[in-house]
C-alpha positions as CSV (number, residue, x, y, z in Angstrom):
1,X,-33.6,-24.7,14.9
2,X,-33.0,-23.4,11.4
3,X,-32.9,-26.2,8.8
4,X,-29.7,-26.8,6.8
5,X,-30.2,-27.2,3.0
6,X,-27.7,-27.9,0.2
7,X,-26.5,-24.7,-1.4
8,X,-27.9,-25.8,-4.8
9,X,-31.4,-26.1,-3.2
10,X,-31.5,-22.5,-1.9
11,X,-34.9,-20.9,-2.8
12,X,-33.9,-17.7,-4.8
13,X,-37.5,-16.8,-5.8
14,X,-37.6,-13.7,-3.6
15,X,-36.0,-10.6,-5.2
16,X,-33.4,-8.6,-3.2
17,X,-32.6,-4.9,-3.0
18,X,-29.0,-3.8,-2.3
19,X,-29.0,-0.3,-1.0
20,X,-25.7,1.4,-1.7
21,X,-24.0,0.1,-4.9
22,X,-21.5,2.9,-5.2
23,X,-18.5,1.0,-3.9
24,X,-16.9,-2.4,-4.2
25,X,-19.0,-3.6,-1.2
26,X,-22.4,-3.2,-2.8
27,X,-21.0,-4.3,-6.2
28,X,-19.9,-7.6,-4.8
29,X,-23.2,-8.2,-3.0
30,X,-24.9,-7.7,-6.3
31,X,-22.5,-10.2,-8.0
32,X,-22.7,-12.9,-5.3
33,X,-26.5,-12.8,-5.2
34,X,-26.9,-12.4,-8.9
35,X,-24.6,-15.4,-9.6
36,X,-26.8,-17.5,-7.3
37,X,-29.8,-16.6,-9.4
38,X,-31.4,-14.0,-7.2
39,X,-33.1,-11.1,-9.0
40,X,-31.1,-8.2,-7.6
41,X,-32.2,-4.5,-7.7
42,X,-29.6,-2.0,-6.9
43,X,-30.4,1.4,-5.3
44,X,-28.1,4.4,-5.4
45,X,-28.3,8.2,-5.6
46,X,-25.4,8.4,-8.1
47,X,-26.1,7.8,-11.8
48,X,-22.4,7.0,-12.3
49,X,-22.4,4.3,-9.6
50,X,-20.2,1.3,-10.5
51,X,-22.9,-1.1,-9.4
52,X,-25.3,0.2,-12.0
53,X,-22.9,-1.3,-14.7
54,X,-22.9,-4.9,-13.3
55,X,-24.3,-7.6,-15.6
56,X,-25.7,-9.3,-12.4
57,X,-28.1,-6.4,-11.7
58,X,-31.6,-7.1,-12.7
59,X,-32.4,-3.4,-12.5
60,X,-30.8,-0.3,-11.1
61,X,-32.7,2.5,-9.4
62,X,-31.4,6.0,-8.9
63,X,-33.3,7.5,-5.9
64,X,-32.7,10.8,-4.0
65,X,-30.2,10.5,-1.2
66,X,-32.1,12.5,1.5
67,X,-33.8,10.3,4.1
68,X,-37.6,11.0,3.5
69,X,-37.4,10.6,-0.3
70,X,-35.1,7.6,-0.2
71,X,-37.3,5.8,2.3
72,X,-40.5,6.7,0.3
73,X,-38.8,5.5,-2.9
74,X,-37.8,2.2,-1.3
75,X,-41.3,1.6,0.0
76,X,-42.7,2.3,-3.4
77,X,-40.3,-0.1,-5.0
78,X,-41.4,-2.7,-2.5
79,X,-45.0,-2.2,-3.5
80,X,-44.0,-2.8,-7.1
81,X,-41.9,-5.9,-6.5
82,X,-43.9,-7.5,-3.7
83,X,-42.1,-9.4,-1.0
84,X,-38.4,-8.4,-1.3
85,X,-35.4,-8.7,0.9
86,X,-33.5,-5.5,1.7
87,X,-29.7,-5.5,2.3
88,X,-27.7,-2.3,3.1
89,X,-24.0,-1.5,3.5
90,X,-23.3,1.8,5.1
91,X,-24.0,2.6,8.8
92,X,-26.1,5.7,8.0
93,X,-28.3,3.6,5.8
94,X,-28.6,0.8,8.5
95,X,-29.6,3.4,11.1
96,X,-32.0,5.0,8.6
97,X,-33.7,1.6,8.0
98,X,-34.1,1.1,11.7
99,X,-35.9,4.4,12.0
100,X,-38.4,3.4,9.2
101,X,-38.8,-0.4,9.5
102,X,-42.6,0.0,10.1
103,X,-43.0,2.0,6.9
104,X,-41.1,-0.4,4.5
105,X,-44.2,-2.3,3.6
106,X,-43.3,-5.4,1.5
107,X,-39.6,-4.9,2.1
108,X,-38.1,-7.3,4.7
109,X,-34.9,-5.7,6.0
110,X,-32.1,-8.2,6.5
111,X,-30.2,-5.7,8.6
112,X,-29.1,-5.5,12.3
113,X,-31.7,-4.4,14.9
114,X,-31.2,-1.0,16.5
115,X,-30.1,-2.3,19.9
116,X,-27.5,-4.5,18.3
117,X,-26.2,-1.9,15.9
118,X,-25.8,0.7,18.6
119,X,-23.7,-1.6,20.6
120,X,-21.1,-2.0,17.9
121,X,-21.2,1.6,16.6
122,X,-20.3,2.9,20.1
123,X,-16.6,2.0,20.4
124,X,-16.6,2.6,24.2
125,X,-19.4,0.0,24.6
126,X,-17.5,-2.4,22.3
127,X,-14.3,-2.0,24.3
128,X,-16.0,-2.6,27.6
129,X,-17.7,-5.8,26.3
130,X,-14.4,-7.0,24.8
131,X,-12.6,-6.7,28.2
132,X,-15.3,-9.0,29.7
133,X,-14.4,-11.6,27.0
134,X,-10.7,-11.5,27.8
135,X,-9.9,-9.5,24.7
136,X,-7.1,-7.0,24.9
137,X,-8.1,-3.4,24.1
138,X,-6.0,-0.3,23.6
139,X,-5.6,2.0,26.6
140,X,-8.2,4.7,26.1
141,X,-8.9,8.1,27.7
142,X,-11.9,10.3,27.3
143,X,-12.2,14.0,28.2
144,X,-15.1,16.4,28.4
145,X,-13.1,19.6,28.6
146,X,-9.7,21.0,28.0
147,X,-7.2,21.2,30.9
148,X,-3.6,22.1,31.4
149,X,-2.6,18.4,31.7
150,X,-4.4,16.1,29.3
151,X,-3.7,12.4,30.1
152,X,-0.2,13.0,31.2
153,X,0.5,9.3,31.4
154,X,-0.1,8.7,27.7
155,X,2.9,7.7,25.6
156,X,3.4,9.2,22.2
157,X,2.5,8.7,19.4
158,X,-1.2,8.3,20.2
159,X,-4.3,8.2,18.1
160,X,-7.6,10.2,18.2
161,X,-10.8,8.4,17.3
162,X,-14.5,9.3,17.7
163,X,-16.5,6.9,19.8
164,X,-19.3,6.9,17.2
165,X,-18.3,8.8,14.1
166,X,-21.8,8.7,12.7
167,X,-23.1,10.7,15.7
168,X,-20.6,13.5,15.3
169,X,-20.3,13.8,11.5
170,X,-23.0,16.4,11.0
171,X,-21.7,18.5,13.8
172,X,-18.2,18.5,12.4
173,X,-19.4,19.3,9.0
174,X,-21.5,22.2,10.3
175,X,-18.3,23.8,11.7
176,X,-16.2,23.0,8.7
177,X,-14.2,20.3,10.4
178,X,-13.1,17.0,8.7
179,X,-14.0,13.6,10.1
180,X,-10.8,11.6,10.6
181,X,-11.2,7.9,11.1
182,X,-7.9,8.0,13.0
183,X,-5.7,11.0,13.7
184,X,-2.1,10.4,14.7
185,X,-0.5,12.7,17.2
186,X,3.2,12.7,17.9
187,X,3.7,15.2,20.7
188,X,1.8,16.8,23.6
189,X,1.8,20.1,21.7
190,X,0.1,18.4,18.7
191,X,-2.4,16.7,21.0
192,X,-3.3,20.1,22.6
193,X,-3.7,21.7,19.1
194,X,-5.8,18.8,17.8
195,X,-8.2,18.8,20.8
196,X,-8.4,22.6,20.7
197,X,-9.8,22.3,17.2
198,X,-12.8,20.4,18.5
199,X,-13.6,22.7,21.4
200,X,-16.0,24.6,19.2
201,X,-18.4,21.6,19.0
202,X,-18.1,20.8,22.7
203,X,-17.1,17.2,22.1
204,X,-13.8,15.5,22.0
205,X,-12.5,12.2,20.4
206,X,-11.2,9.3,22.4
207,X,-7.5,9.3,23.0
208,X,-6.0,5.9,22.4
209,X,-2.5,4.4,22.7
210,X,-0.8,3.6,19.4
211,X,-0.8,-0.1,18.7
212,X,1.9,-1.4,16.2
213,X,1.1,-4.1,13.6
214,X,-1.3,-4.6,10.8
215,X,-5.1,-5.0,10.5
216,X,-6.5,-8.5,11.2
217,X,-10.1,-9.0,10.4
218,X,-12.1,-12.0,11.8
219,X,-15.3,-12.3,9.8
220,X,-18.2,-14.2,11.3
221,X,-21.8,-15.0,10.4
222,X,-23.7,-15.5,13.7
223,X,-27.1,-17.2,13.9
224,X,-29.0,-18.1,17.0
225,X,-25.8,-17.7,19.1
226,X,-23.6,-19.9,16.9
227,X,-20.9,-19.0,14.4
228,X,-22.1,-20.8,11.2
229,X,-19.4,-19.2,8.9
230,X,-15.9,-17.9,9.7
231,X,-13.3,-16.3,7.5
232,X,-10.3,-14.1,8.3
233,X,-7.8,-11.9,6.5
234,X,-5.0,-9.6,7.3
235,X,-4.1,-6.3,5.6
236,X,-0.9,-6.3,3.5
237,X,-1.1,-2.6,2.7
238,X,-3.4,0.3,3.8
239,X,-4.5,3.7,2.7
240,X,-3.3,6.0,4.1
241,X,0.0,4.1,4.7
242,X,-0.1,4.8,8.5
243,X,-3.5,2.9,8.8
244,X,-6.9,3.2,7.3
245,X,-8.6,0.8,5.0
246,X,-6.9,-2.0,3.1
247,X,-5.6,-1.6,-0.4
248,X,-4.3,-5.2,-0.4
249,X,-5.4,-8.0,1.9
250,X,-4.7,-11.7,2.2
251,X,-6.8,-14.6,3.4
252,X,-5.6,-16.3,6.5
253,X,-6.3,-20.0,7.2
254,X,-8.7,-20.7,10.1
255,X,-6.0,-22.9,11.7
256,X,-4.3,-19.6,12.7
257,X,-5.6,-17.3,15.5
258,X,-8.0,-20.0,16.8
259,X,-8.2,-18.7,20.4
260,X,-8.7,-15.1,19.2
261,X,-11.5,-16.3,16.9
262,X,-13.2,-18.0,19.8
263,X,-13.0,-14.8,21.7
264,X,-14.4,-12.8,18.8
265,X,-17.3,-15.2,18.6
266,X,-18.0,-14.9,22.3
267,X,-17.9,-11.1,22.0
268,X,-20.6,-11.2,19.2
269,X,-22.6,-13.7,21.3
270,X,-22.6,-11.2,24.2
271,X,-24.1,-8.6,21.9
272,X,-26.6,-11.3,20.7
273,X,-25.5,-10.5,17.2
274,X,-27.3,-12.0,14.3
275,X,-25.9,-12.0,10.8
276,X,-22.5,-10.9,9.4
277,X,-19.9,-8.9,11.3
278,X,-16.1,-8.3,11.2
279,X,-14.2,-8.1,14.5
280,X,-11.1,-6.0,13.7
281,X,-7.8,-6.2,15.5
282,X,-4.4,-4.6,15.3
283,X,-2.0,-7.6,15.2
284,X,1.8,-7.4,15.7
285,X,3.4,-10.5,14.2
286,X,6.6,-9.9,16.0
287,X,5.0,-10.2,19.5
288,X,1.8,-12.1,18.7
289,X,-0.1,-9.3,20.4
290,X,-3.7,-8.7,19.1
291,X,-5.6,-5.6,20.2
292,X,-9.2,-4.9,19.4
293,X,-10.0,-1.9,17.3
294,X,-13.7,-2.2,16.5
295,X,-16.5,-4.3,15.3
296,X,-17.9,-3.7,11.8
297,X,-21.6,-4.7,12.2
298,X,-22.0,-4.6,8.4
299,X,-20.4,-5.8,5.2
300,X,-16.8,-4.4,5.3
301,X,-14.6,-2.7,2.7
302,X,-12.5,-5.8,1.9
303,X,-15.5,-8.0,1.3
304,X,-14.3,-8.7,-2.3
305,X,-11.6,-11.0,-0.9
306,X,-14.2,-13.0,1.1
307,X,-16.4,-13.2,-2.1
308,X,-13.4,-14.4,-4.2
309,X,-12.7,-17.1,-1.6
310,X,-16.3,-18.3,-1.6
311,X,-17.2,-17.3,2.0
312,X,-20.7,-16.4,0.6
313,X,-21.7,-13.9,3.4
314,X,-24.2,-12.1,1.1
315,X,-25.8,-15.4,0.1
316,X,-25.9,-16.5,3.8
317,X,-27.7,-13.3,4.7
318,X,-30.3,-13.9,2.0
319,X,-30.8,-17.6,2.9
320,X,-30.5,-17.5,6.7
321,X,-32.0,-14.2,7.6
322,X,-34.5,-14.2,4.7
323,X,-35.5,-17.8,4.0
324,X,-34.7,-19.2,7.4
325,X,-32.4,-21.9,6.0
326,X,-28.7,-22.5,6.5
327,X,-27.1,-23.6,3.2
328,X,-24.4,-26.3,3.3
329,X,-21.4,-24.5,1.8
330,X,-17.9,-25.8,1.2
331,X,-15.1,-24.2,3.3
332,X,-13.8,-20.9,1.9
333,X,-10.4,-20.7,0.3
334,X,-7.5,-19.2,2.2
335,X,-4.9,-18.8,-0.5
336,X,-5.9,-15.6,-2.3
337,X,-4.9,-11.9,-2.2
338,X,-7.2,-9.1,-3.2
339,X,-6.1,-5.6,-4.1
340,X,-7.5,-2.2,-5.1
341,X,-5.0,-1.3,-7.8
342,X,-5.9,2.4,-8.2
343,X,-5.6,3.1,-4.5
344,X,-2.5,0.9,-4.4
345,X,-0.9,3.3,-6.9
346,X,-1.9,6.3,-4.8
347,X,-0.3,4.7,-1.8
348,X,2.9,3.9,-3.8
349,X,3.2,7.6,-4.7
350,X,2.7,8.6,-1.1
351,X,5.4,6.2,0.2
352,X,8.0,7.0,-2.5
353,X,7.4,10.6,-3.3
354,X,5.5,12.1,-0.4
355,X,6.9,10.6,2.8
356,X,6.4,13.9,4.7
357,X,2.6,13.4,4.4
358,X,2.7,10.1,6.3
359,X,1.3,10.9,9.7
360,X,2.7,7.9,11.6
361,X,6.3,8.8,12.7
362,X,7.0,5.1,13.3
363,X,6.1,4.0,9.7
364,X,9.0,2.2,8.0
365,X,9.5,3.2,4.4
366,X,10.8,0.5,2.0
367,X,10.4,2.1,-1.4
368,X,12.1,-0.7,-3.4
369,X,10.0,-3.4,-1.7
370,X,6.8,-1.3,-2.2
371,X,7.5,-0.9,-5.9
372,X,8.2,-4.6,-6.3
373,X,5.0,-5.6,-4.5
374,X,3.0,-3.3,-6.6
375,X,4.3,-4.6,-9.9
376,X,4.7,-8.3,-9.0
377,X,1.1,-8.4,-7.7
378,X,-0.2,-8.1,-11.3
379,X,1.5,-11.4,-12.2
380,X,0.7,-13.5,-9.2
381,X,-1.9,-16.3,-9.8
382,X,-3.2,-15.6,-6.3
383,X,-4.2,-12.0,-7.0
384,X,-7.8,-11.0,-7.4
385,X,-9.2,-7.4,-7.5
386,X,-11.7,-5.3,-5.5
387,X,-13.6,-4.2,-8.6
388,X,-12.4,-5.9,-11.7
389,X,-13.9,-9.3,-12.6
390,X,-13.4,-10.9,-16.0
391,X,-17.1,-12.0,-16.3
392,X,-18.3,-8.5,-15.2
393,X,-15.9,-5.9,-16.6
394,X,-18.1,-2.8,-17.0
395,X,-18.0,-1.7,-13.3
396,X,-14.2,-1.5,-13.6
397,X,-14.4,0.8,-16.7
398,X,-17.0,2.9,-14.9
399,X,-14.7,3.2,-11.9
400,X,-11.8,4.2,-14.1
401,X,-14.0,6.8,-15.8
402,X,-15.1,8.2,-12.4
403,X,-11.5,8.4,-11.2
404,X,-10.4,10.3,-14.3
405,X,-13.4,12.6,-14.2
406,X,-12.7,13.5,-10.6
407,X,-9.0,14.1,-11.4
408,X,-10.0,16.6,-14.2
409,X,-12.5,18.4,-11.9
410,X,-9.9,18.9,-9.2
411,X,-7.6,20.7,-11.6
């Protein structure tokens, strides 16, 4: 059994590398570990990365983004630092680490093993396991070729999703096709047109029923078959408005959705998951229906809310998977809201001024309420932010600079 120790007694003598400090995810890993006293080294391929500006970064390293040079650079950094824990965020980086674990030298990767990661990256596998746990999943159809009648029993609108986006990304890019996380289709003619687009690559996305509601994320740290930390949130607003990633999210007390949380834990136990994961649902508050969307076997986009609430998932990863000790932590808060203000503004413009661009025909526009929520959020004592932090403001200014630079370049 792993020994439990007080949080103040965590041994922070081993440095850590955070691979991928370009977004709020890596930034908050740096902040959480740095605030605990860990010497944090951040790795990025972008010299304008927001994470490079954090006061909690011991040192930033800009390495080439291609796989051979990146892995060689990490191994060299490990030789310089000695024993070092390696944390990563993106799924491509996690897969890359698994391909090179034996060559990392002094680096100890605190990342999912290949067999576990592949189980959550393949949505078809995830959905099958979820059914066994009594979790409702969306009706899903797969096709291998175009036919005259494609899933005639499907009710519109429907959604197209790739079973494993990482596996198909390079092939799509080779043929000049974009990778859509979710593509809404309103009619049979639109479905035929969308699938015809992918005929050139010889692969087709999954076809799923549309599930109404908002995103509900159940975040769990698993260790030796037990959930040692739980946290949950729901999405208040998303970008794009019809569904994507959260621009504003709210913590949800663990007294809610208890049965669903137990099922989420059982699902992760079936995969033999170790470490942090988020089980994501589409939840309809009108009916109470919760339908599984996917498992994020990594640190997720709205991790800043968990950090603001004191969930300490990054510190748990360091202490449990690295040091082998479970820290005794106070319960996380469940009364905060976290928002990404710049993306919230982009969403507001879309909802008020560009409604024709909203792909979901069932989306209900409430322009006055949207404007009120945007403005009032700045004055609420519950509000925190994805990037801005009063004790570490430079990443925010770098993010603003990056956004303005990209706007000028697009003109």
